C-alpha positions as CSV (number, residue, x, y, z in Angstrom):
1,X,141.1,174.4,171.2
2,X,143.1,173.7,174.4
3,X,139.9,172.8,176.3
4,X,138.8,170.4,173.6
5,X,142.1,168.6,173.7
6,X,141.9,168.3,177.5
7,X,138.3,167.0,177.1
8,X,139.5,164.3,174.7
9,X,142.3,163.3,177.0
10,X,139.9,162.9,179.9
11,X,137.4,160.8,177.8
12,X,140.2,158.5,176.5
13,X,141.6,158.2,180.1
14,X,138.1,157.1,181.3
15,X,137.7,154.6,178.5
16,X,141.2,153.2,179.1
17,X,140.6,153.0,182.9
18,X,137.3,151.1,182.4
19,X,138.8,148.6,180.0
20,X,141.8,148.1,182.4
21,X,139.5,147.4,185.3
22,X,137.5,145.0,183.3
23,X,140.6,143.0,182.4
24,X,141.9,143.2,185.9
25,X,138.8,141.6,187.4
26,X,137.7,139.2,184.6
27,X,141.0,137.4,183.9
28,X,141.4,136.0,187.4
29,X,137.6,135.2,187.5
30,X,137.9,133.1,184.3
31,X,140.9,131.3,185.7
32,X,139.3,130.5,189.0
33,X,136.1,129.4,187.2
34,X,138.1,127.0,185.0
35,X,139.8,125.4,188.1
36,X,136.4,125.2,189.9
37,X,134.9,123.4,187.0
38,X,137.9,121.1,186.7
39,X,137.7,120.0,190.3
40,X,133.9,119.9,190.7
41,X,132.8,118.5,187.3
42,X,136.1,117.0,186.1
43,X,136.0,119.1,182.9
44,X,139.2,119.8,181.1
45,X,140.7,123.3,181.7
46,X,140.9,123.9,178.0
47,X,137.2,123.6,177.4
């Protein structure tokens, strides 16, 4: 029982870590991409 609970905790920690890393890298990338399009193509940031 105890090993099963530890296994679940490890699995959930890995899933949480992956989603956190995805958000950590994708949010700034989207913001930079929007400013790049604004200055190069004169497209609104909200599009």
